[in-house]
N, C-alpha and C positions, 0 to 999 in steps of 0.2 A: 414455417418450421415443419419438417417432415418427421423428424425423430430427434430425441435428445442424444447427445454425443459426449464422449469424454473430452476433456481439455486439461492440459497439464496433468496434475495428479487427482483432479476432481472426477468422480464417477458420474455417469449420466443419471439424472433423476430430478426430483423436485426439491427445492430448498425453501425453508421458511425462516422468517426473522421478523423483528420489530422495526419500525421506522416512525418518523414523525415529520410533520410538515414544517419546513423552514421558510417557505415563500408561498403564501396562499394565492397571490396574483398569477404567478407562473406555474403553480402546482408542483413545486419542487419538494421532494421528500428525501430526507437523509436516513440512511440505513447502513447496515454492515455490508462489506463487499462480498461476503460469502453467499449472499442470496442472489447474486447475479454474476455475470461474466463480462470480461473485457471484450470478448469477441462475439459478435452477433451472427445470425439473428437469435433473439431470446424473447421469450414470452413471459411477461410479468403481469401479475394481477395484485392490486392493492385493495385491501379491505379497510375502509375508514371507519374506525370505531368512534362512537359518540357523535356521529354526523348522521342525522336522520335515523334511518333504521339500519345502520352499519352497512353502507353501500359498498359494493365491489366495483372497482373501476379499472380499466386497462391502463397500464403504465409502460414507460420505455426508459431504458438506461441512457442517461445523458453524460454521465461521468462515473468511472470506477478507477480509483487511484491504483497505480501500479505497485506501490509498496505498502501504503497505509491501509488499514482495514476500514475503509468507508467508501460508500458509493452514493450518488445522487440520482434519483429517479424523477421523471416528470409524469405526474398523474393527469389523466385527461379530465380536467375540471369542467370542460364543456358538457360532459355527460352527467355531472352531478346534479341531482334534482333540487337540492337545497344549497346552492353555492354560497349563500350568505353565511352559513354556519362554518364554512371552511376557514374564514378569517379568524374565527374565535379559537381555532385549534392550532394556529401558527405559534411556534415556540421561538422566541428570540434567542440569539447566541451571545454568550459572554466569554470572550477568549481568555481573559486574565482573571477568571473568577474562582480559581481553585486555591485552597490553602489547607494545610493539615489541621484536622479537628473540625472542619466545617461540616455542619449538618446538611444532609442532602436527602433527596427522595428520587427513586427510580420508577419510571412508569413502564411497566411490562404488560404486553398483550398476552392474554391467555386464550382459551377457546371461546372467542366471542365476547370477551370482557377485558377490562383494564384493571391491573392490580398495582398498588402503590407500595413500594418497598422503602423502608427507612434505614438510615445508617449515617456514618460519618466518613470523611475522607481520611484515610490512614497514611497515604503516601502520594506524592505528586511528581517525583523525579526518579522513577524506576526505569531501568533500561528495558527495551523491548524483550518480551519473553520468547523462548524458542517454542513455536507451535509445531504440531505434527504436520507433515506434508511440506510442500515446496513454498507455500505462501507464508513467509516470515517477515515481520516488520523490521525496519531499521531507521536510524537517525530521527528518532522521536522519543520523547518521554512518555511513559505510561503512568497512570495513577491507579491506586488500589483503594477499594472501598471496604470499610468494616461494616458489613450489614448485620442486621439483627439475626439471631440464629434461625428464626422461623422464616426468614426471607431468602436464605441462601439457595434453597432448592427451586426458587422461582425466577432466577436470573434469565434474561432473554437478550441474545445478541442483537445489537442495534437499538437498544432502548436508551432514552435520554436520561442523563444524570442532571437533576435540577437543583438549583440553590433555593434559599428561602424566599427569594423574590420571583421565582418562576422562570428564571433564565436557564437555558441549557449550558452547562459548563463542561460536559464530557459525553462521550458515546460509549456505552457498554459494549465490549467486543468479545469477551471470553469468560468462561467460568472462573470463579475465584474472585470476582469483583474487580477485574481489570477494566479500565476505561481509557479511551483515547482522548487527549486534549483536542481542542477545536481550532487551533491556529491555522492549519492548512485547510480545514473545512471552510472556515470563513473566507480564506483567500480564493478557493475554488468557487464558492458560492457567489462572491462578488464578480468574478469573471463571467460566470453564467448569466448573472443578472444584466451585465453590460453586453450580452450577446457576443462575447469575445472567446477566442480559444484560450485554453488553460496551459500556459507554459510551465513545464516542470523540469528543473535542471538536476543533474547529478554529476558527481565526480567518480562514480563507480567505486565508491569507498564507503564502508560501514564504520561509523564511529561509536564509541561507548563512553558514557559519562563516567568519569573516574574521580574519586575523592582526591583532593589536593595533596593530602599526605602521601598517597600512593604515587602521584605524579612527581613529587619530590624525589622519591626513590628511583624514578625513571630519568632524573637529571634536571628537573625544573628547579630553578633557584628558589630558595626559601624566601617567603615574603612575610614580613612582620606587620604590614599595614592592615588596618581594620577593614579596608576595602578589598582584601584578597578574596578571590573566588573560593567557594566551597568545593567546586569540582571543575575539571577541565575535560575537553573532548580528546579522547585517545583513539588512534587508528586501530581498529579491530581487525579488519581484513580489506584487501583490495581485490577487485575482480581480475582473475588471471587473464593476461593478454591485453589489459587496458593500459593507458598511459600512466595511470596512478600506480599500477603495480611495479613500474620501473623507477618511480620517483619518490614514492612513499613506502614506509616500512611499518609493519605492525609494531606498536609501541610508541610511534611518533606521537607527540602531544601537540595539539593545535594551539598556538599562542595568538596568532593574528590572522584575520581574513580580510583582504582588501584594505590593509592598513589599520584595522580596528580590532580590538580584543574580541574574541568570539568564544563564549563559554557555554552556550546552550544550543540545543537543536533548533529551536524556533528561529534564532538569528542565522544559523547556518543555512537552513532551508529557504528562508526569505531571501538571503543573498543570492543563492544559486538560482532560484526562480526568477529573480530580478534580472540576472545576467541572461538567462534563457529567454526572457521576454524581449530584451534588447536584440538578441540574435534573431528572433522571429520577426521583429519589426524591421529587419534589414539594416541595422545600424552598421556603421563603418568599422567598428571595433573588430579585430581579427578573431572570429570564431568563438567569441564569448569566453575569454580566458580570465582566470582569477589568480591573484597573488596570495600566497599563503606563507606564513612563518611557523615552522614547527620546531619543537625541541627534540633533538635526537642524541641521546647519550650525553646530555649536558651542553650540547652545542646547538646554537640556533641556525637553522637551515632555511633558506628561501626557496620556495617551490612555486612554479607556475603551471597550472593545469587548465585544460580546456573543459568547459562545462558542456556536457552532452544532453541531448533531449531524452529525458527519462521515458516518455511515452513511446518513443520509437524503439526502445529496447525490449518491448513486449511484442510477441508474435501477433500479426494482424491477419493471418490466413492459415488454413490447414488443408491437408490433402487426405482424401478418403480412398482407401485401397483395400478391397476385399474385407469390408467391415472393420478395417483398421483406420486409426486416426493418427496423423503425423503432422507435426509443426516444428518450427525452429525453436531452439533452446531459449527460454525466457531469461530475463535478467535475474529474477528471484531464484530460479532453479540453479543458475550458474553460481550465484552467491551462496546458496545453501550448501552445495556440494563442492565448492571451490574449484570449478572447472571453467574453461573459456566458453564464450558464447559461440560455439561452433558445433556443427552436427545437427541432426534431426531427432527430435524427441518423439518417442513412441508413446503417445497417450493411451493407445489401445492397439496391440499388435495385429489383430485381425486374422484372417484365414491364410493369407499368403505366407506370412512369417511363422504362423503357428506357435507351437510351444518353444521354438528355438529362441524367440525374442520375448522378453517380459515387458510389461507396462513399466514405464519409467526409464527404459534403456535409451541411450543416445547413439544413434546410428552414425558412424564415422565414415564408412566406405561401403560400396556395393561393387562386387567383382574387382576389388582393388582400386576402384575409382573413388577419389575423395568426395564426400558430400558435406561441404561446409554449411550449406543452406538448403532450403526447400527446392528451388529450381534445379540445383545440381542433383539432388536426390531423385527428382522426377526424371531428369534426363538420363541418369544412370539406369533407372528401372526400365525406361523405354528401350534401351539397348539390349535388354535381355530377351532372347527369342521366346516365343510362346511355348510353354511346356518344358523349358530347359531350367535346370537347377542353377543357382547362383550363390556366391559367398557373400556374407555380411560381416562387417567388422563393427563392433559396438563396444 
């Protein structure tokens, strides 16, 4: 690492957060994604509190989720002077351990110490909030904590939410007591323990959990059965230019996925990841398609969509030009601003483009030559003679 650099809408600098050990044998540590990056190289240092004399160890990013706010680091446990104490700090996960009213505790790291916050779970089925910047979550529930008044100022992103038995049931991600459930965390952790790649599937579609009464107004048939769901998944938006944008419409209500009722995000993501895993394994099924049944204006419509690799939709390279940083448009940026994944994102304009181009702009063409991706952008710039002015479309 020679210098810190901008990437997406994140400014260069050092970021701090809380984390906790989830596998002491492999030294795996769970934290918030904001403390690391999907694109290396990156330098990470973990300070283990309560182990010996609060040792500092080098760490590396082994996984950062493209949409959900969590990342898993690997701590160099071989450098730990008192390795036996690391096992005592491992926190087991409990995926289905949240319910409203449950008493919880949050372990937050302060300046060299650990603080314990107390409270209750106020909500477990909130739709993802709209965060500042490009990194916004989708297709997952969020929970909300009702913390004691004296604890609200001490919240720490990446802190574990613990139940009365000491199991981690959530990951604190944002101010206001918002926490992320651990179903996808447990899935990723199991893949890493088995030394396997982590298949993540997507339909390039963001859903929102919608109360059943509102779905009835959208055309869903009234159900008087006691087993009727409290909420269904409604199409919120589709990525422009994707196959889903031509077959799904905002307001469509998901009724069935692969022939089974699908009413929550955990089932949706588990199904998509399973299809993506079959595609990675070289199965004979065509490109990992899924069958969906949606309700559109009171009519049931069958839709077949291909499951795409979510990890491949995030840029894996950047180009540096005159102190400027450029990379391809990420999936989250495209979803946030409802634009296709085309063009080159200017994380930092640099000296060549100067004040004419602002950070966050998407370059579409150079001298009239379209730049749908980074290689075309580089080729178009190479054609500009030294010292000559050129036009930019963004």
